PyMOL commands that place a pseudoatom at each C-alpha (Angstrom):
pseudoatom trace, name=CA, resn=MET, resi=1, chain=A, elem=C, hetatm=0, pos=[-23.982, 59.400, -22.565]
pseudoatom trace, name=CA, resn=GLN, resi=2, chain=A, elem=C, hetatm=0, pos=[-21.582, 56.550, -20.265]
pseudoatom trace, name=CA, resn=ILE, resi=3, chain=A, elem=C, hetatm=0, pos=[-23.025, 53.463, -22.518]
pseudoatom trace, name=CA, resn=ASN, resi=4, chain=A, elem=C, hetatm=0, pos=[-20.779, 55.027, -26.046]
pseudoatom trace, name=CA, resn=LYS, resi=5, chain=A, elem=C, hetatm=0, pos=[-17.914, 55.758, -23.683]
pseudoatom trace, name=CA, resn=LEU, resi=6, chain=A, elem=C, hetatm=0, pos=[-17.485, 52.096, -22.329]
pseudoatom trace, name=CA, resn=GLU, resi=7, chain=A, elem=C, hetatm=0, pos=[-18.645, 50.506, -25.936]
pseudoatom trace, name=CA, resn=THR, resi=8, chain=A, elem=C, hetatm=0, pos=[-15.470, 52.908, -27.322]
pseudoatom trace, name=CA, resn=THR, resi=9, chain=A, elem=C, hetatm=0, pos=[-13.042, 51.940, -24.460]
pseudoatom trace, name=CA, resn=HIS, resi=10, chain=A, elem=C, hetatm=0, pos=[-13.938, 47.952, -25.177]
pseudoatom trace, name=CA, resn=THR, resi=11, chain=A, elem=C, hetatm=0, pos=[-13.284, 48.667, -29.322]
pseudoatom trace, name=CA, resn=ALA, resi=12, chain=A, elem=C, hetatm=0, pos=[-10.016, 50.690, -28.521]
pseudoatom trace, name=CA, resn=ILE, resi=13, chain=A, elem=C, hetatm=0, pos=[-8.534, 48.151, -26.078]
pseudoatom trace, name=CA, resn=SER, resi=14, chain=A, elem=C, hetatm=0, pos=[-9.851, 45.072, -28.345]
pseudoatom trace, name=CA, resn=LYS, resi=15, chain=A, elem=C, hetatm=0, pos=[-7.953, 46.776, -31.465]
pseudoatom trace, name=CA, resn=ARG, resi=16, chain=A, elem=C, hetatm=0, pos=[-4.680, 46.708, -29.353]
pseudoatom trace, name=CA, resn=ALA, resi=17, chain=A, elem=C, hetatm=0, pos=[-5.034, 43.010, -28.513]
pseudoatom trace, name=CA, resn=GLY, resi=18, chain=A, elem=C, hetatm=0, pos=[-5.566, 41.664, -31.744]
pseudoatom trace, name=CA, resn=GLY, resi=19, chain=A, elem=C, hetatm=0, pos=[-9.244, 42.136, -31.423]
pseudoatom trace, name=CA, resn=LYS, resi=20, chain=A, elem=C, hetatm=0, pos=[-9.980, 40.119, -28.173]
pseudoatom trace, name=CA, resn=HIS, resi=21, chain=A, elem=C, hetatm=0, pos=[-10.031, 41.770, -25.165]
pseudoatom trace, name=CA, resn=PRO, resi=22, chain=A, elem=C, hetatm=0, pos=[-7.484, 39.614, -23.140]
pseudoatom trace, name=CA, resn=ILE, resi=23, chain=A, elem=C, hetatm=0, pos=[-9.450, 39.416, -19.662]
pseudoatom trace, name=CA, resn=VAL, resi=24, chain=A, elem=C, hetatm=0, pos=[-12.683, 38.598, -21.291]
pseudoatom trace, name=CA, resn=VAL, resi=25, chain=A, elem=C, hetatm=0, pos=[-11.587, 35.429, -22.983]
pseudoatom trace, name=CA, resn=ARG, resi=26, chain=A, elem=C, hetatm=0, pos=[-9.671, 34.455, -20.054]
pseudoatom trace, name=CA, resn=GLY, resi=27, chain=A, elem=C, hetatm=0, pos=[-12.668, 35.380, -17.996]
pseudoatom trace, name=CA, resn=ALA, resi=28, chain=A, elem=C, hetatm=0, pos=[-14.831, 33.029, -20.394]
pseudoatom trace, name=CA, resn=ARG, resi=29, chain=A, elem=C, hetatm=0, pos=[-12.494, 30.235, -20.564]
pseudoatom trace, name=CA, resn=ARG, resi=30, chain=A, elem=C, hetatm=0, pos=[-12.432, 29.847, -17.036]
pseudoatom trace, name=CA, resn=ASN, resi=31, chain=A, elem=C, hetatm=0, pos=[-15.772, 30.234, -16.302]
pseudoatom trace, name=CA, resn=THR, resi=32, chain=A, elem=C, hetatm=0, pos=[-16.479, 27.144, -18.895]
pseudoatom trace, name=CA, resn=ASP, resi=33, chain=A, elem=C, hetatm=0, pos=[-13.779, 24.841, -17.404]
pseudoatom trace, name=CA, resn=ALA, resi=34, chain=A, elem=C, hetatm=0, pos=[-15.093, 25.494, -13.664]
pseudoatom trace, name=CA, resn=MET, resi=35, chain=A, elem=C, hetatm=0, pos=[-18.223, 24.438, -15.651]
pseudoatom trace, name=CA, resn=SER, resi=36, chain=A, elem=C, hetatm=0, pos=[-16.860, 21.288, -17.204]
pseudoatom trace, name=CA, resn=PHE, resi=37, chain=A, elem=C, hetatm=0, pos=[-15.188, 20.433, -13.758]
pseudoatom trace, name=CA, resn=GLN, resi=38, chain=A, elem=C, hetatm=0, pos=[-18.415, 20.941, -11.971]
pseudoatom trace, name=CA, resn=ARG, resi=39, chain=A, elem=C, hetatm=0, pos=[-20.256, 18.463, -14.454]
pseudoatom trace, name=CA, resn=ALA, resi=40, chain=A, elem=C, hetatm=0, pos=[-17.400, 16.277, -13.830]
pseudoatom trace, name=CA, resn=LEU, resi=41, chain=A, elem=C, hetatm=0, pos=[-17.795, 16.113, -10.700]
pseudoatom trace, name=CA, resn=LYS, resi=42, chain=A, elem=C, hetatm=0, pos=[-21.337, 15.503, -10.353]
pseudoatom trace, name=CA, resn=ALA, resi=43, chain=A, elem=C, hetatm=0, pos=[-20.700, 12.241, -13.464]
pseudoatom trace, name=CA, resn=LEU, resi=44, chain=A, elem=C, hetatm=0, pos=[-18.019, 10.866, -10.348]
pseudoatom trace, name=CA, resn=ASP, resi=45, chain=A, elem=C, hetatm=0, pos=[-20.448, 11.592, -7.784]
pseudoatom trace, name=CA, resn=VAL, resi=46, chain=A, elem=C, hetatm=0, pos=[-23.163, 9.527, -9.852]
pseudoatom trace, name=CA, resn=ALA, resi=47, chain=A, elem=C, hetatm=0, pos=[-20.258, 6.980, -10.507]
pseudoatom trace, name=CA, resn=TYR, resi=48, chain=A, elem=C, hetatm=0, pos=[-18.960, 6.903, -6.897]
pseudoatom trace, name=CA, resn=ALA, resi=49, chain=A, elem=C, hetatm=0, pos=[-22.412, 6.416, -5.298]
pseudoatom trace, name=CA, resn=ARG, resi=50, chain=A, elem=C, hetatm=0, pos=[-23.593, 3.175, -8.253]
pseudoatom trace, name=CA, resn=VAL, resi=51, chain=A, elem=C, hetatm=0, pos=[-20.161, 1.545, -7.256]
pseudoatom trace, name=CA, resn=ALA, resi=52, chain=A, elem=C, hetatm=0, pos=[-20.425, 2.183, -3.610]
pseudoatom trace, name=CA, resn=ALA, resi=53, chain=A, elem=C, hetatm=0, pos=[-24.189, 0.381, -4.012]
pseudoatom trace, name=CA, resn=MET, resi=54, chain=A, elem=C, hetatm=0, pos=[-22.315, -2.429, -5.246]
pseudoatom trace, name=CA, resn=LEU, resi=55, chain=A, elem=C, hetatm=0, pos=[-19.752, -2.744, -2.680]
pseudoatom trace, name=CA, resn=ASP, resi=56, chain=A, elem=C, hetatm=0, pos=[-22.516, -2.754, 0.238]
pseudoatom trace, name=CA, resn=ASP, resi=57, chain=A, elem=C, hetatm=0, pos=[-24.294, -5.580, -1.817]
pseudoatom trace, name=CA, resn=ALA, resi=58, chain=A, elem=C, hetatm=0, pos=[-21.123, -7.535, -2.572]
pseudoatom trace, name=CA, resn=LEU, resi=59, chain=A, elem=C, hetatm=0, pos=[-20.482, -7.219, 1.062]
pseudoatom trace, name=CA, resn=GLU, resi=60, chain=A, elem=C, hetatm=0, pos=[-23.973, -8.557, 2.396]
pseudoatom trace, name=CA, resn=ARG, resi=61, chain=A, elem=C, hetatm=0, pos=[-23.669, -11.783, 0.606]
pseudoatom trace, name=CA, resn=PRO, resi=62, chain=A, elem=C, hetatm=0, pos=[-23.434, -14.874, 2.718]
pseudoatom trace, name=CA, resn=HIS, resi=63, chain=A, elem=C, hetatm=0, pos=[-20.892, -17.041, 0.609]
pseudoatom trace, name=CA, resn=THR, resi=64, chain=A, elem=C, hetatm=0, pos=[-18.361, -14.049, 0.951]
pseudoatom trace, name=CA, resn=GLY, resi=65, chain=A, elem=C, hetatm=0, pos=[-15.368, -15.011, 1.625]
pseudoatom trace, name=CA, resn=LEU, resi=66, chain=A, elem=C, hetatm=0, pos=[-12.582, -13.365, 4.549]
pseudoatom trace, name=CA, resn=SER, resi=67, chain=A, elem=C, hetatm=0, pos=[-10.306, -12.125, 1.934]
pseudoatom trace, name=CA, resn=GLN, resi=68, chain=A, elem=C, hetatm=0, pos=[-12.924, -10.864, -0.321]
pseudoatom trace, name=CA, resn=LEU, resi=69, chain=A, elem=C, hetatm=0, pos=[-14.303, -9.326, 2.558]
pseudoatom trace, name=CA, resn=ALA, resi=70, chain=A, elem=C, hetatm=0, pos=[-11.396, -7.489, 3.369]
pseudoatom trace, name=CA, resn=ALA, resi=71, chain=A, elem=C, hetatm=0, pos=[-11.327, -6.416, -0.256]
pseudoatom trace, name=CA, resn=LEU, resi=72, chain=A, elem=C, hetatm=0, pos=[-14.243, -4.983, -0.835]
pseudoatom trace, name=CA, resn=GLY, resi=73, chain=A, elem=C, hetatm=0, pos=[-14.171, -3.269, 2.657]
pseudoatom trace, name=CA, resn=ALA, resi=74, chain=A, elem=C, hetatm=0, pos=[-11.133, -1.721, 1.619]
pseudoatom trace, name=CA, resn=ASN, resi=75, chain=A, elem=C, hetatm=0, pos=[-12.544, -0.218, -1.435]
pseudoatom trace, name=CA, resn=TYR, resi=76, chain=A, elem=C, hetatm=0, pos=[-15.585, 0.675, 0.560]
pseudoatom trace, name=CA, resn=ALA, resi=77, chain=A, elem=C, hetatm=0, pos=[-13.409, 2.964, 2.481]
pseudoatom trace, name=CA, resn=TRP, resi=78, chain=A, elem=C, hetatm=0, pos=[-12.185, 4.144, -0.354]
pseudoatom trace, name=CA, resn=ILE, resi=79, chain=A, elem=C, hetatm=0, pos=[-14.906, 4.861, -2.462]
pseudoatom trace, name=CA, resn=SER, resi=80, chain=A, elem=C, hetatm=0, pos=[-16.629, 6.910, 0.698]
pseudoatom trace, name=CA, resn=GLU, resi=81, chain=A, elem=C, hetatm=0, pos=[-13.900, 9.017, 1.060]
pseudoatom trace, name=CA, resn=ARG, resi=82, chain=A, elem=C, hetatm=0, pos=[-14.517, 9.770, -2.241]
pseudoatom trace, name=CA, resn=ARG, resi=83, chain=A, elem=C, hetatm=0, pos=[-17.481, 10.698, -2.459]
pseudoatom trace, name=CA, resn=ARG, resi=84, chain=A, elem=C, hetatm=0, pos=[-16.965, 12.904, 0.780]
pseudoatom trace, name=CA, resn=LEU, resi=85, chain=A, elem=C, hetatm=0, pos=[-14.577, 14.599, -1.356]
pseudoatom trace, name=CA, resn=VAL, resi=86, chain=A, elem=C, hetatm=0, pos=[-16.899, 15.385, -4.342]
pseudoatom trace, name=CA, resn=LYS, resi=87, chain=A, elem=C, hetatm=0, pos=[-19.991, 16.402, -2.399]
pseudoatom trace, name=CA, resn=THR, resi=88, chain=A, elem=C, hetatm=0, pos=[-17.627, 18.971, -0.305]
pseudoatom trace, name=CA, resn=PHE, resi=89, chain=A, elem=C, hetatm=0, pos=[-16.486, 19.691, -3.779]
pseudoatom trace, name=CA, resn=LEU, resi=90, chain=A, elem=C, hetatm=0, pos=[-20.039, 20.370, -4.889]
pseudoatom trace, name=CA, resn=GLU, resi=91, chain=A, elem=C, hetatm=0, pos=[-21.227, 22.016, -1.879]
pseudoatom trace, name=CA, resn=SER, resi=92, chain=A, elem=C, hetatm=0, pos=[-18.063, 24.411, -1.636]
pseudoatom trace, name=CA, resn=GLU, resi=93, chain=A, elem=C, hetatm=0, pos=[-18.428, 28.084, -3.032]
pseudoatom trace, name=CA, resn=PRO, resi=94, chain=A, elem=C, hetatm=0, pos=[-18.151, 29.149, -6.350]
pseudoatom trace, name=CA, resn=ALA, resi=95, chain=A, elem=C, hetatm=0, pos=[-14.380, 30.312, -5.614]
pseudoatom trace, name=CA, resn=ILE, resi=96, chain=A, elem=C, hetatm=0, pos=[-12.697, 27.406, -3.838]
pseudoatom trace, name=CA, resn=LEU, resi=97, chain=A, elem=C, hetatm=0, pos=[-14.649, 25.293, -6.830]
pseudoatom trace, name=CA, resn=ALA, resi=98, chain=A, elem=C, hetatm=0, pos=[-12.643, 27.366, -9.353]
pseudoatom trace, name=CA, resn=TYR, resi=99, chain=A, elem=C, hetatm=0, pos=[-9.302, 27.308, -7.686]
pseudoatom trace, name=CA, resn=ALA, resi=100, chain=A, elem=C, hetatm=0, pos=[-9.463, 23.392, -7.508]
pseudoatom trace, name=CA, resn=HIS, resi=101, chain=A, elem=C, hetatm=0, pos=[-10.480, 22.884, -11.410]
pseudoatom trace, name=CA, resn=CYS, resi=102, chain=A, elem=C, hetatm=0, pos=[-7.061, 23.845, -12.002]
pseudoatom trace, name=CA, resn=ASP, resi=103, chain=A, elem=C, hetatm=0, pos=[-5.541, 20.721, -10.997]
pseudoatom trace, name=CA, resn=CYS, resi=104, chain=A, elem=C, hetatm=0, pos=[-7.813, 19.122, -14.020]
pseudoatom trace, name=CA, resn=PRO, resi=105, chain=A, elem=C, hetatm=0, pos=[-6.567, 19.890, -16.921]
pseudoatom trace, name=CA, resn=ARG, resi=106, chain=A, elem=C, hetatm=0, pos=[-8.733, 17.936, -18.930]
pseudoatom trace, name=CA, resn=PRO, resi=107, chain=A, elem=C, hetatm=0, pos=[-12.471, 18.271, -16.763]
pseudoatom trace, name=CA, resn=ASP, resi=108, chain=A, elem=C, hetatm=0, pos=[-14.270, 16.774, -19.833]
pseudoatom trace, name=CA, resn=GLN, resi=109, chain=A, elem=C, hetatm=0, pos=[-12.305, 13.826, -20.350]
pseudoatom trace, name=CA, resn=ILE, resi=110, chain=A, elem=C, hetatm=0, pos=[-12.798, 12.600, -16.558]
pseudoatom trace, name=CA, resn=ARG, resi=111, chain=A, elem=C, hetatm=0, pos=[-16.375, 13.338, -16.967]
pseudoatom trace, name=CA, resn=SER, resi=112, chain=A, elem=C, hetatm=0, pos=[-16.505, 11.072, -19.830]
pseudoatom trace, name=CA, resn=LEU, resi=113, chain=A, elem=C, hetatm=0, pos=[-14.498, 8.449, -17.718]
pseudoatom trace, name=CA, resn=ALA, resi=114, chain=A, elem=C, hetatm=0, pos=[-16.472, 8.655, -14.391]
pseudoatom trace, name=CA, resn=GLU, resi=115, chain=A, elem=C, hetatm=0, pos=[-20.036, 8.223, -16.969]
pseudoatom trace, name=CA, resn=THR, resi=116, chain=A, elem=C, hetatm=0, pos=[-18.497, 4.863, -18.345]
pseudoatom trace, name=CA, resn=ALA, resi=117, chain=A, elem=C, hetatm=0, pos=[-17.764, 4.268, -14.721]
pseudoatom trace, name=CA, resn=ALA, resi=118, chain=A, elem=C, hetatm=0, pos=[-21.169, 4.456, -13.906]
pseudoatom trace, name=CA, resn=GLU, resi=119, chain=A, elem=C, hetatm=0, pos=[-22.779, 2.265, -16.510]
pseudoatom trace, name=CA, resn=LEU, resi=120, chain=A, elem=C, hetatm=0, pos=[-19.747, -0.363, -15.697]
pseudoatom trace, name=CA, resn=ALA, resi=121, chain=A, elem=C, hetatm=0, pos=[-21.114, -0.177, -12.029]
pseudoatom trace, name=CA, resn=SER, resi=122, chain=A, elem=C, hetatm=0, pos=[-24.943, -1.385, -13.283]
pseudoatom trace, name=CA, resn=ASP, resi=123, chain=A, elem=C, hetatm=0, pos=[-23.189, -4.522, -13.755]
pseudoatom trace, name=CA, resn=GLY, resi=124, chain=A, elem=C, hetatm=0, pos=[-22.330, -7.078, -10.901]
pseudoatom trace, name=CA, resn=ASP, resi=125, chain=A, elem=C, hetatm=0, pos=[-19.662, -8.757, -13.294]
pseudoatom trace, name=CA, resn=THR, resi=126, chain=A, elem=C, hetatm=0, pos=[-17.861, -5.399, -14.188]
pseudoatom trace, name=CA, resn=LEU, resi=127, chain=A, elem=C, hetatm=0, pos=[-17.034, -4.120, -10.677]
pseudoatom trace, name=CA, resn=VAL, resi=128, chain=A, elem=C, hetatm=0, pos=[-13.477, -4.423, -10.720]
pseudoatom trace, name=CA, resn=SER, resi=129, chain=A, elem=C, hetatm=0, pos=[-13.525, -2.750, -14.061]
pseudoatom trace, name=CA, resn=ALA, resi=130, chain=A, elem=C, hetatm=0, pos=[-15.433, 0.164, -12.611]
pseudoatom trace, name=CA, resn=LEU, resi=131, chain=A, elem=C, hetatm=0, pos=[-13.578, -0.245, -9.789]
pseudoatom trace, name=CA, resn=GLY, resi=132, chain=A, elem=C, hetatm=0, pos=[-10.308, 0.386, -11.991]
pseudoatom trace, name=CA, resn=LEU, resi=133, chain=A, elem=C, hetatm=0, pos=[-11.203, 2.696, -14.234]
pseudoatom trace, name=CA, resn=LEU, resi=134, chain=A, elem=C, hetatm=0, pos=[-12.003, 5.123, -10.710]
pseudoatom trace, name=CA, resn=ASN, resi=135, chain=A, elem=C, hetatm=0, pos=[-8.637, 4.421, -8.873]
pseudoatom trace, name=CA, resn=TYR, resi=136, chain=A, elem=C, hetatm=0, pos=[-7.775, 5.474, -12.939]
pseudoatom trace, name=CA, resn=ILE, resi=137, chain=A, elem=C, hetatm=0, pos=[-9.620, 8.449, -12.588]
pseudoatom trace, name=CA, resn=ASP, resi=138, chain=A, elem=C, hetatm=0, pos=[-7.915, 9.569, -9.198]
pseudoatom trace, name=CA, resn=LEU, resi=139, chain=A, elem=C, hetatm=0, pos=[-4.123, 9.143, -10.627]
pseudoatom trace, name=CA, resn=GLU, resi=140, chain=A, elem=C, hetatm=0, pos=[-5.544, 11.779, -13.239]
pseudoatom trace, name=CA, resn=LEU, resi=141, chain=A, elem=C, hetatm=0, pos=[-6.942, 14.445, -10.389]
pseudoatom trace, name=CA, resn=GLY, resi=142, chain=A, elem=C, hetatm=0, pos=[-3.702, 13.625, -8.533]
pseudoatom trace, name=CA, resn=TRP, resi=143, chain=A, elem=C, hetatm=0, pos=[-6.134, 12.401, -5.439]
pseudoatom trace, name=CA, resn=ALA, resi=144, chain=A, elem=C, hetatm=0, pos=[-3.712, 8.954, -4.725]
pseudoatom trace, name=CA, resn=ASP, resi=145, chain=A, elem=C, hetatm=0, pos=[-0.142, 9.147, -4.571]
pseudoatom trace, name=CA, resn=GLY, resi=146, chain=A, elem=C, hetatm=0, pos=[0.216, 7.127, -7.309]
pseudoatom trace, name=CA, resn=GLU, resi=147, chain=A, elem=C, hetatm=0, pos=[0.232, 3.989, -4.909]
pseudoatom trace, name=CA, resn=GLY, resi=148, chain=A, elem=C, hetatm=0, pos=[-3.166, 3.136, -6.468]
pseudoatom trace, name=CA, resn=ARG, resi=149, chain=A, elem=C, hetatm=0, pos=[-5.987, 2.412, -3.733]
pseudoatom trace, name=CA, resn=LEU, resi=150, chain=A, elem=C, hetatm=0, pos=[-7.901, -0.536, -5.463]
pseudoatom trace, name=CA, resn=ALA, resi=151, chain=A, elem=C, hetatm=0, pos=[-7.976, -4.132, -3.724]
pseudoatom trace, name=CA, resn=VAL, resi=152, chain=A, elem=C, hetatm=0, pos=[-9.293, -7.285, -5.292]
pseudoatom trace, name=CA, resn=GLY, resi=153, chain=A, elem=C, hetatm=0, pos=[-9.592, -10.432, -3.243]
for i in range(1, 153): cmd.bond("trace and resi %d" % i, "trace and resi %d" % (i + 1))
show_as sticks, trace
zoom trace
């Protein structure tokens, strides 16, 4: 009997709201966006890990000059900071992740850009491109103050 009563109530509300229950629609959208943001963060995690590995390899090369070492070190520090940030988000409570995704209006685009950065990070000649793309993602997410973090030497 109670099930019928709930169905009747839902139907009445749905008809008044133009056929859609506003709370259900809004809740489903937020959940989808939060999941998209989580996928974007996972893609960023992979991209940051690959770029960090490339930077580590570049730092260990014996023919790396002093100015190049300084630029690589600055980039490595920036990438390490972002890796910690992403890891914190991924390990956080669902409510925190849901709140954080509000600053990411297009999580699917961020995920796509992060996947591209990860692909670029698989080739040593494209390290600067991968860093540039991650810097752009930083700006899009509001994680940088607009000054950019890319250091090339």
